[in-house]
TORSE-195961 format. One line per 3 residues: number of its first residue (from 1); their letters; for each residue y, z, x of N, C-alpha, C, O. Coordinates in steps of 0.02 Angstrom, whole numbers. Layout:
N
NUM) A) Y,Z,X,Y,Z,X,Y,Z,X,Y,Z,X | ...
% end
This chain:
243
1) MSD) -2471,5665,-6046,-2434,5719,-6031,-2463,5782,-6080,-2482,5777,-6139 | -2460,5838,-6043,-2491,5893,-6086,-2435,5917,-6134,-2377,5896,-6130 | -2458,5964,-6181,-2409,5980,-6233,-2370,6030,-6197,-2311,6037,-6213
4) LAE) -2395,6069,-6148,-2347,6119,-6108,-2289,6089,-6068,-2232,6112,-6065 | -2314,6026,-6035,-2260,5986,-6003,-2207,5965,-6055,-2147,5965,-6042 | -2232,5948,-6112,-2177,5911,-6161,-2135,5969,-6191,-2080,5955,-6215
7) SED) -2156,6029,-6190,-2122,6084,-6216,-2082,6123,-6162,-2052,6174,-6179 | -2082,6102,-6096,-2051,6138,-6050,-1977,6143,-6052,-1939,6096,-6065 | -1959,6207,-6039,-1893,6216,-6049,-1851,6192,-5991,-1861,6214,-5934
10) RSG) -1801,6144,-6004,-1757,6108,-5948,-1686,6123,-5959,-1641,6084,-5942 | -1676,6179,-5986,-1604,6206,-5995,-1566,6203,-5934,-1509,6180,-5934 | -1593,6227,-5879,-1559,6237,-5817,-1566,6171,-5766,-1547,6173,-5707
13) VVP) -1595,6114,-5798,-1609,6070,-5742,-1543,6018,-5739,-1521,5991,-5789 | -1520,6011,-5680,-1468,5972,-5664,-1496,5897,-5638,-1528,5894,-5586 | -1483,5844,-5671,-1502,5782,-5645,-1488,5767,-5572,-1430,5773,-5553
16) AHI) -1537,5749,-5528,-1529,5734,-5458,-1478,5678,-5451,-1433,5681,-5409 | -1485,5630,-5490,-1450,5563,-5486,-1426,5551,-5555,-1460,5546,-5606 | -1344,5545,-5546,-1312,5517,-5614,-1277,5452,-5602,-1243,5438,-5552
19) AII) -1290,5413,-5655,-1259,5345,-5638,-1204,5348,-5701,-1219,5368,-5757 | -1143,5326,-5682,-1095,5308,-5737,-1059,5243,-5745,-1033,5218,-5696 | -1057,5215,-5800,-1022,5160,-5817,-952,5182,-5843,-942,5202,-5900
22) MDG) -910,5177,-5799,-834,5205,-5813,-793,5153,-5852,-755,5114,-5823 | -802,5154,-5926,-777,5102,-5966,-719,5144,-6012,-719,5202,-6032 | -668,5090,-6023,-613,5115,-6063,-547,5116,-6036,-500,5129,-6074
25) NNR) -536,5102,-5966,-479,5107,-5940,-419,5061,-5976,-363,5082,-5988 | -441,4996,-5991,-395,4957,-6026,-376,4981,-6091,-316,4985,-6103 | -419,4997,-6134,-408,5027,-6198,-366,5087,-6193,-327,5100,-6239
28) WAK) -373,5128,-6139,-329,5191,-6139,-261,5166,-6118,-215,5201,-6139 | -246,5116,-6082,-182,5089,-6057,-144,5056,-6126,-83,5057,-6133 | -188,5027,-6174,-161,4989,-6232,-139,5040,-6288,-90,5031,-6324
31) KKH) -180,5095,-6294,-159,5147,-6333,-95,5170,-6320,-56,5181,-6367 | -77,5180,-6251,-19,5205,-6230,40,5155,-6222,96,5171,-6200 | 26,5098,-6239,69,5039,-6222,86,5032,-6147,142,5017,-6129
34) LPS) 45,5041,-6113,53,5033,-6036,15,4967,-6014,-28,4943,-6051 | 32,4938,-5950,-9,4886,-5919,-77,4907,-5899,-88,4965,-5883 | -123,4861,-5901,-190,4874,-5886,-191,4912,-5822,-227,4962,-5818
37) IAG) -158,4893,-5772,-170,4934,-5709,-152,5018,-5715,-179,5062,-5682 | -108,5025,-5757,-101,5104,-5765,-158,5131,-5793,-173,5188,-5777 | -196,5097,-5834,-266,5119,-5853,-316,5141,-5786,-342,5195,-5775
40) HSA) -318,5080,-5749,-360,5096,-5693,-339,5150,-5647,-380,5187,-5620 | -267,5156,-5638,-255,5205,-5600,-257,5280,-5623,-266,5330,-5588 | -247,5277,-5695,-284,5349,-5726,-352,5352,-5714,-375,5405,-5696
43) GGG) -386,5305,-5720,-463,5301,-5713,-482,5334,-5644,-531,5371,-5637 | -439,5317,-5590,-453,5345,-5527,-444,5421,-5527,-480,5456,-5491 | -399,5443,-5564,-400,5512,-5560,-472,5549,-5595,-503,5598,-5573
46) AVR) -487,5510,-5652,-556,5533,-5673,-608,5526,-5622,-655,5566,-5620 | -603,5478,-5579,-664,5468,-5528,-650,5532,-5485,-700,5564,-5466 | -589,5554,-5467,-588,5618,-5426,-616,5668,-5448,-655,5701,-5414
49) RVV) -596,5682,-5519,-629,5739,-5548,-696,5734,-5559,-728,5786,-5551 | -723,5688,-5574,-799,5691,-5587,-838,5701,-5523,-887,5739,-5521 | -816,5665,-5466,-841,5675,-5399,-855,5756,-5386,-910,5780,-5375
52) EIA) -800,5788,-5390,-800,5852,-5374,-838,5899,-5421,-871,5947,-5400 | -831,5883,-5489,-874,5915,-5539,-946,5912,-5530,-982,5961,-5540 | -973,5839,-5507,-1041,5827,-5500,-1061,5859,-5428,-1117,5884,-5425
55) AKA) -1025,5862,-5377,-1046,5901,-5306,-1046,5969,-5320,-1084,6001,-5284 | -1010,6005,-5367,-1016,6066,-5381,-1072,6088,-5423,-1095,6145,-5425 | -1091,6041,-5454,-1146,6061,-5507,-1219,6046,-5470,-1272,6058,-5499
58) GVK) -1215,6024,-5416,-1279,6020,-5374,-1313,5947,-5384,-1373,5937,-5374 | -1273,5900,-5402,-1297,5828,-5408,-1309,5796,-5335,-1267,5806,-5291 | -1360,5762,-5323,-1382,5744,-5255,-1348,5671,-5246,-1321,5655,-5193
61) VLT) -1352,5631,-5299,-1330,5565,-5298,-1280,5548,-5367,-1299,5560,-5424 | -1218,5522,-5354,-1175,5499,-5406,-1162,5429,-5389,-1136,5411,-5336 | -1184,5386,-5445,-1165,5308,-5433,-1117,5295,-5491,-1129,5312,-5549
64) LFA) -1057,5262,-5468,-1011,5248,-5520,-1003,5170,-5509,-1008,5141,-5455 | -992,5145,-5563,-989,5061,-5577,-926,5054,-5582,-897,5070,-5633 | -895,5029,-5529,-815,5013,-5515,-799,4942,-5526,-746,4925,-5552
67) FSS) -839,4902,-5508,-825,4825,-5525,-881,4784,-5519,-914,4777,-5468 | -891,4756,-5576,-952,4710,-5584,-936,4637,-5555,-879,4615,-5542 | -992,4605,-5547,-980,4538,-5517,-954,4495,-5573,-931,4440,-5559
70) ENW) -955,4517,-5639,-929,4479,-5694,-841,4494,-5702,-801,4459,-5733 | -831,4542,-5672,-759,4568,-5680,-712,4526,-5639,-652,4534,-5651 | -731,4475,-5587,-687,4418,-5573,-653,4370,-5626,-607,4331,-5615
73) KRP) -686,4382,-5687,-662,4339,-5737,-604,4368,-5768,-581,4338,-5817 | -574,4430,-5745,-524,4449,-5789,-460,4422,-5761,-468,4386,-5712 | -395,4431,-5782,-331,4396,-5762,-326,4413,-5687,-348,4465,-5661
76) KSE) -301,4370,-5660,-290,4376,-5585,-245,4439,-5556,-256,4470,-5504 | -196,4451,-5597,-145,4501,-5594,-190,4569,-5595,-185,4614,-5553 | -232,4567,-5645,-276,4629,-5648,-314,4649,-5591,-310,4704,-5562
79) VDG) -360,4589,-5573,-409,4594,-5514,-371,4622,-5452,-389,4671,-5420 | -309,4579,-5437,-277,4596,-5379,-249,4667,-5375,-239,4696,-5321 | -235,4696,-5440,-208,4769,-5441,-264,4813,-5427,-258,4863,-5392
82) LMR) -326,4791,-5458,-387,4832,-5440,-404,4840,-5365,-421,4894,-5339 | -399,4780,-5332,-417,4772,-5261,-359,4821,-5229,-377,4865,-5190 | -309,4816,-5241,-251,4866,-5193,-274,4932,-5207,-281,4969,-5159
85) LFV) -291,4959,-5278,-317,5022,-5289,-381,5039,-5247,-386,5090,-5213 | -422,5001,-5251,-478,5010,-5206,-467,5027,-5133,-494,5075,-5106 | -426,4986,-5105,-407,4990,-5032,-370,5066,-5023,-387,5108,-4982
88) RSL) -316,5072,-5073,-280,5139,-5075,-321,5203,-5081,-308,5255,-5050 | -376,5192,-5130,-419,5250,-5133,-461,5258,-5073,-464,5314,-5047 | -495,5207,-5049,-528,5214,-4983,-486,5255,-4928,-510,5303,-4898
91) RKQ) -429,5234,-4921,-386,5266,-4865,-381,5338,-4872,-393,5381,-4830 | -360,5346,-4939,-344,5407,-4969,-398,5471,-4972,-383,5528,-4956 | -454,5453,-4992,-507,5492,-5012,-549,5518,-4968,-585,5567,-4980
94) VKR) -547,5478,-4903,-603,5501,-4856,-589,5568,-4831,-639,5601,-4819 | -537,5593,-4821,-515,5662,-4794,-540,5709,-4853,-561,5764,-4834 | -542,5697,-4911,-568,5741,-4968,-641,5732,-4971,-671,5784,-4983
97) MNQ) -672,5685,-4963,-735,5677,-4955,-771,5727,-4898,-818,5766,-4907 | -744,5716,-4851,-761,5745,-4788,-760,5828,-4806,-808,5862,-4788 | -707,5854,-4839,-694,5914,-4846,-757,5941,-4888,-783,5996,-4877
100) HGI) -776,5900,-4936,-825,5923,-4976,-903,5893,-4958,-947,5892,-5002 | -913,5868,-4894,-972,5845,-4864,-1007,5783,-4899,-1068,5772,-4894 | -966,5746,-4931,-989,5695,-4975,-997,5632,-4921,-962,5623,-4872
103) RLR) -1049,5593,-4940,-1062,5532,-4905,-1050,5471,-4950,-1077,5465,-5004 | -1012,5431,-4926,-996,5367,-4957,-1044,5310,-4940,-1064,5295,-4883 | -1060,5278,-5002,-1095,5218,-4990,-1075,5159,-5042,-1079,5170,-5102
106) IMG) -1053,5098,-5018,-1028,5052,-5070,-1085,5001,-5082,-1112,4976,-5033 | -1104,4986,-5139,-1162,4944,-5161,-1137,4887,-5191,-1096,4890,-5237 | -1163,4826,-5165,-1141,4762,-5201,-1131,4709,-5149,-1147,4717,-5090
109) EIS) -1105,4657,-5171,-1100,4592,-5127,-1028,4604,-5093,-977,4584,-5121 | -1026,4631,-5040,-970,4657,-5011,-930,4601,-4980,-869,4600,-4973 | -981,4546,-4960,-948,4485,-4938,-900,4443,-4979,-863,4400,-4955
112) GFS) -903,4460,-5040,-859,4436,-5090,-794,4455,-5084,-755,4418,-5114 | -765,4513,-5047,-704,4546,-5044,-669,4518,-4988,-698,4489,-4942 | -609,4527,-4992,-557,4513,-4939,-585,4545,-4867,-626,4591,-4866
115) ALL) -559,4514,-4806,-581,4541,-4750,-549,4614,-4734,-575,4656,-4699 | -493,4619,-4766,-453,4693,-4760,-501,4742,-4800,-522,4794,-4774 | -518,4723,-4865,-553,4772,-4902,-626,4778,-4865,-651,4835,-4864
118) QEE) -657,4732,-4838,-721,4742,-4811,-710,4796,-4740,-755,4835,-4722 | -656,4793,-4710,-643,4829,-4659,-638,4898,-4680,-668,4945,-4653 | -594,4903,-4736,-575,4970,-4760,-651,5019,-4791,-655,5080,-4796
121) IAK) -702,4968,-4806,-756,4992,-4839,-801,5020,-4780,-827,5076,-4785 | -810,4980,-4725,-845,4997,-4670,-821,5054,-4639,-862,5096,-4623 | -752,5064,-4627,-721,5115,-4599,-742,5188,-4641,-768,5236,-4613
124) AEA) -725,5182,-4710,-739,5247,-4746,-808,5264,-4746,-821,5324,-4747 | -861,5220,-4745,-923,5232,-4741,-941,5269,-4665,-975,5320,-4661 | -914,5237,-4616,-928,5261,-4545,-909,5332,-4547,-945,5375,-4523
127) LTA) -841,5345,-4582,-814,5410,-4565,-841,5460,-4614,-825,5519,-4608 | -879,5442,-4660,-919,5504,-4703,-995,5500,-4691,-1031,5533,-4729 | -1024,5463,-4644,-1094,5446,-4629,-1133,5509,-4605,-1194,5513,-4613
130) DNN) -1096,5558,-4574,-1129,5619,-4549,-1137,5671,-4597,-1172,5721,-4585 | -1101,5661,-4659,-1097,5716,-4708,-1170,5720,-4743,-1205,5671,-4752 | -1186,5778,-4759,-1245,5794,-4784,-1244,5816,-4853,-1296,5837,-4878
133) GMV) -1190,5813,-4886,-1189,5838,-4960,-1210,5773,-5006,-1246,5725,-4992 | -1175,5789,-5063,-1197,5731,-5113,-1178,5655,-5086,-1131,5642,-5049 | -1217,5615,-5109,-1205,5537,-5100,-1170,5512,-5144,-1193,5514,-5201
136) LVI) -1112,5483,-5133,-1066,5448,-5181,-1079,5372,-5172,-1061,5344,-5120 | -1106,5342,-5217,-1116,5265,-5221,-1063,5235,-5271,-1062,5248,-5331 | -1016,5191,-5234,-980,5147,-5281,-1007,5082,-5285,-1020,5051,-5233
139) AAN) -1019,5056,-5346,-1049,4994,-5357,-995,4946,-5369,-964,4950,-5422 | -978,4895,-5321,-930,4858,-5322,-947,4785,-5311,-986,4768,-5266 | -918,4742,-5351,-952,4666,-5346,-1025,4668,-5350,-1061,4633,-5315
142) YGG) -1047,4713,-5397,-1125,4726,-5412,-1134,4707,-5471,-1094,4714,-5517 | -1203,4673,-5477,-1228,4651,-5545,-1306,4660,-5537,-1333,4647,-5483 | -1342,4683,-5591,-1411,4714,-5580,-1451,4642,-5572,-1499,4643,-5533
145) RWD) -1438,4580,-5604,-1471,4524,-5594,-1457,4501,-5518,-1503,4477,-5484 | -1411,4507,-5499,-1395,4491,-5412,-1437,4536,-5380,-1475,4510,-5339 | -1441,4599,-5386,-1486,4641,-5358,-1558,4628,-5361,-1589,4633,-5308
148) VAQ) -1584,4612,-5408,-1663,4586,-5405,-1662,4522,-5382,-1713,4508,-5351 | -1625,4480,-5386,-1622,4415,-5352,-1623,4406,-5284,-1659,4365,-5256 | -1572,4456,-5248,-1572,4460,-5178,-1621,4495,-5154,-1630,4491,-5094
151) AAK) -1665,4536,-5192,-1731,4565,-5164,-1788,4512,-5163,-1828,4504,-5116 | -1787,4475,-5223,-1822,4422,-5218,-1823,4370,-5166,-1873,4343,-5142 | -1752,4359,-5149,-1737,4309,-5095,-1762,4335,-5025,-1780,4298,-4979
154) ELA) -1760,4398,-5024,-1775,4432,-4957,-1851,4420,-4944,-1874,4405,-4889 | -1890,4429,-5004,-1965,4432,-4998,-1990,4358,-4981,-2035,4348,-4941 | -1955,4306,-5016,-1966,4232,-5005,-1948,4219,-4932,-1986,4184,-4899
157) RQA) -1900,4241,-4907,-1884,4235,-4837,-1946,4255,-4792,-1975,4216,-4754 | -1961,4316,-4800,-2021,4348,-4766,-2082,4308,-4773,-2118,4302,-4723 | -2099,4278,-4828,-2152,4236,-4845,-2156,4181,-4813,-2209,4165,-4787
160) VLG) -2092,4136,-4809,-2092,4080,-4770,-2103,4096,-4701,-2143,4061,-4670 | -2070,4147,-4670,-2080,4165,-4595,-2157,4185,-4576,-2176,4195,-4519 | -2193,4189,-4631,-2253,4216,-4620,-2272,4288,-4617,-2330,4309,-4614
163) HIN) -2218,4323,-4617,-2221,4399,-4609,-2263,4434,-4678,-2294,4487,-4673 | -2260,4404,-4726,-2313,4436,-4786,-2346,4373,-4828,-2326,4315,-4824 | -2394,4396,-4864,-2432,4347,-4893,-2397,4349,-4970,-2378,4402,-4994
166) VDD) -2391,4287,-5006,-2365,4289,-5064,-2404,4327,-5114,-2374,4353,-5161 | -2468,4332,-5109,-2515,4360,-5155,-2513,4447,-5152,-2539,4485,-5193 | -2477,4463,-5099,-2470,4539,-5094,-2404,4555,-5113,-2389,4613,-5097
169) IDE) -2364,4526,-5138,-2302,4544,-5170,-2313,4574,-5237,-2346,4544,-5280 | -2287,4633,-5247,-2294,4670,-5317,-2232,4707,-5326,-2184,4698,-5288 | -2230,4745,-5369,-2173,4788,-5393,-2146,4833,-5338,-2086,4839,-5327
172) TML) -2199,4869,-5299,-2189,4922,-5249,-2159,4875,-5204,-2103,4895,-5190 | -2173,4818,-5174,-2147,4789,-5126,-2065,4759,-5137,-2019,4758,-5097 | -2067,4737,-5202,-1999,4716,-5221,-1948,4771,-5220,-1890,4767,-5200
175) AKH) -1979,4827,-5246,-1932,4887,-5251,-1901,4916,-5187,-1850,4950,-5187 | -1934,4900,-5136,-1909,4913,-5063,-1859,4884,-5039,-1831,4904,-4988 | -1836,4823,-5079,-1777,4782,-5060,-1721,4780,-5115,-1670,4745,-5114
178) IQL) -1740,4824,-5163,-1681,4839,-5208,-1631,4888,-5192,-1648,4936,-5156 | -1574,4882,-5212,-1516,4925,-5189,-1537,4997,-5212,-1564,5011,-5266 | -1521,5036,-5168,-1529,5115,-5172,-1601,5133,-5162,-1621,5189,-5180
181) ADL) -1649,5084,-5128,-1714,5090,-5129,-1741,5170,-5095,-1792,5201,-5111 | -1691,5188,-5048,-1700,5241,-5015,-1678,5311,-5052,-1684,5365,-5023 | -1656,5305,-5111,-1626,5362,-5149,-1671,5362,-5220,-1705,5316,-5242
184) PAP) -1662,5421,-5244,-1705,5437,-5305,-1673,5395,-5368,-1613,5386,-5372 | -1715,5375,-5408,-1692,5326,-5462,-1644,5369,-5502,-1648,5430,-5497 | -1598,5341,-5541,-1556,5387,-5588,-1599,5420,-5639,-1645,5388,-5665
187) DLL) -1587,5487,-5656,-1605,5526,-5699,-1571,5511,-5766,-1604,5504,-5818 | -1496,5507,-5764,-1448,5500,-5818,-1401,5440,-5805,-1373,5428,-5752 | -1396,5408,-5857,-1339,5362,-5858,-1293,5373,-5914,-1309,5367,-5973
190) IRT) -1232,5388,-5891,-1176,5396,-5941,-1135,5333,-5942,-1121,5301,-5891 | -1116,5317,-6006,-1069,5260,-6019,-1012,5297,-6063,-1027,5338,-6107 | -948,5278,-6048,-896,5301,-6089,-881,5251,-6129,-913,5198,-6130
193) SGE) -824,5264,-6172,-783,5219,-6213,-828,5209,-6279,-802,5171,-6319 | -880,5231,-6294,-925,5214,-6349,-963,5159,-6362,-996,5151,-6413 | -957,5114,-6312,-998,5058,-6305,-1076,5074,-6282,-1085,5118,-6241
196) QRI) -1124,5045,-6305,-1191,5069,-6306,-1238,5000,-6272,-1287,4972,-6298 | -1210,4986,-6215,-1249,4935,-6170,-1249,4952,-6104,-1212,4998,-6088 | -1285,4921,-6058,-1282,4940,-5985,-1250,4890,-5944,-1241,4901,-5884
199) SNF) -1229,4822,-5977,-1183,4783,-5949,-1202,4754,-5874,-1159,4749,-5830 | -1275,4735,-5865,-1296,4716,-5796,-1287,4768,-5745,-1268,4753,-5688 | -1301,4834,-5763,-1294,4891,-5708,-1367,4920,-5698,-1402,4938,-5745
202) LLW) -1386,4921,-5633,-1444,4945,-5614,-1509,4928,-5665,-1539,4974,-5694 | -1524,4873,-5672,-1568,4849,-5715,-1636,4877,-5695,-1668,4911,-5735 | -1659,4863,-5632,-1714,4889,-5603,-1712,4957,-5599,-1761,4986,-5623
205) QTA) -1666,4993,-5574,-1664,5066,-5560,-1668,5115,-5622,-1685,5174,-5616 | -1650,5084,-5687,-1650,5131,-5735,-1711,5128,-5784,-1711,5158,-5837 | -1763,5092,-5763,-1817,5081,-5810,-1840,5140,-5854,-1865,5131,-5909
208) YTE) -1828,5212,-5820,-1848,5270,-5861,-1782,5322,-5854,-1789,5383,-5850 | -1735,5298,-5853,-1673,5336,-5852,-1654,5354,-5926,-1662,5318,-5974 | -1626,5418,-5926,-1606,5436,-5992,-1531,5409,-6007,-1487,5416,-5964
211) FVF) -1517,5377,-6070,-1455,5356,-6067,-1405,5396,-6117,-1426,5405,-6174 | -1345,5419,-6102,-1307,5448,-6153,-1240,5406,-6152,-1212,5390,-6100 | -1219,5391,-6210,-1157,5357,-6226,-1107,5405,-6254,-1124,5440,-6301
214) LPV) -1050,5409,-6229,-994,5458,-6256,-939,5410,-6283,-932,5353,-6261 | -900,5438,-6335,-843,5395,-6369,-784,5408,-6321,-735,5370,-6327 | -781,5462,-6267,-714,5467,-6229,-698,5408,-6184,-745,5381,-6156
217) LWP) -640,5388,-6176,-606,5333,-6135,-614,5367,-6065,-602,5426,-6056 | -633,5330,-6021,-645,5354,-5948,-584,5391,-5923,-595,5444,-5894 | -527,5372,-5928,-472,5412,-5895,-470,5480,-5928,-439,5526,-5901
220) DFD) -498,5489,-5978,-491,5560,-6012,-565,5603,-5998,-575,5660,-6021 | -604,5574,-5964,-659,5611,-5947,-651,5664,-5907,-618,5657,-5856 | -683,5729,-5926,-671,5789,-5884,-731,5837,-5893,-782,5820,-5924
223) QTH) -722,5891,-5868,-774,5937,-5862,-813,5948,-5931,-875,5950,-5928 | -781,5953,-5989,-812,5953,-6052,-860,5896,-6071,-915,5907,-6096 | -838,5839,-6060,-880,5783,-6059,-947,5775,-6020,-1002,5759,-6041
226) FDD) -924,5794,-5951,-992,5804,-5903,-1035,5855,-5930,-1096,5844,-5928 | -1014,5911,-5955,-1055,5959,-5976,-1098,5939,-6041,-1158,5951,-6047 | -1061,5909,-6085,-1084,5883,-6148,-1151,5826,-6130,-1203,5823,-6164
229) AIS) -1139,5787,-6075,-1182,5738,-6064,-1244,5771,-6028,-1299,5746,-6040 | -1241,5823,-5989,-1294,5858,-5951,-1332,5903,-6011,-1392,5915,-6006 | -1297,5925,-6061,-1327,5966,-6118,-1376,5915,-6158,-1432,5932,-6176
232) IYQ) -1353,5863,-6168,-1391,5802,-6209,-1454,5792,-6163,-1511,5796,-6186 | -1441,5779,-6101,-1498,5759,-6049,-1550,5815,-6047,-1610,5801,-6045 | -1529,5877,-6048,-1565,5935,-6041,-1608,5943,-6107,-1662,5971,-6099
235) NRQ) -1596,5924,-6162,-1636,5922,-6221,-1669,5858,-6239,-1679,5845,-6298 | -1685,5822,-6194,-1718,5767,-6195,-1791,5779,-6169,-1798,5826,-6131 | -1843,5744,-6185,-1913,5756,-6161,-1929,5689,-6121,-1936,5636,-6152
238) RRY) -1934,5691,-6063,-1941,5633,-6017,-2022,5620,-6011,-2058,5663,-5983 | -2048,5563,-6035,-2120,5553,-6039,-2141,5501,-5983,-2199,5501,-5962 | -2094,5456,-5960,-2111,5401,-5910,-2167,5368,-5937,-2217,5359,-5901
241) GGR) -2167,5347,-5997,-2223,5303,-6024,-2280,5333,-6060,-2322,5303,-6093 | -2275,5412,-6047,-2338,5444,-6085,-2320,5453,-6152,-2269,5429,-6175 | -2365,5492,-6187,-2349,5509,-6267,-2296,5565,-6278,-2280,5583,-6335
% end
């Protein structure tokens, strides 16, 4: 990479794709001596804020990690409450998404959810399918290892059927079957709550993503924190393996 490219002014660059690990709902609730579901409900308010903030900023894709494949291990009462919130949010937010031209996509092993939730997901995706604004991806029952495994399984199936040659399988071919293959890879990944790990989120897609870890708990995430993350991103030099 040239010295000119390395010193390029990126002060006005808005990431095309931002991914967020929304962490800290439980800690927020505990600090306020509230049940965990109150933290998740407050976190829903932060989701609505950040979706509108990102859309207004010109972000093309916003991916939010809502429920990991490991979250089933949480107490049943908490999981049941999360599922109810998910259904309620899908029903309530479609009108708002249509007003802002936002297209919804749910990413993950959807078959693991109840028939009711699967129906609400399909309905919400269909009702926003013609919107041409920002794409909002909600990762639910998603794990990065599952993502890579399901792509490998699809290639194995095609090889068994004789549609492809095993020796032709490479990174490019596998990438076509990874979730979000039709969208740009994340430029920026934000994790709230101060934790500094990606917790099995977008393992393939974030190979060259810039990571920003913020100490704020997710329910408190607002415009200021969004702007801080963008500012940090704009001061990074993205080399993609170059010097």
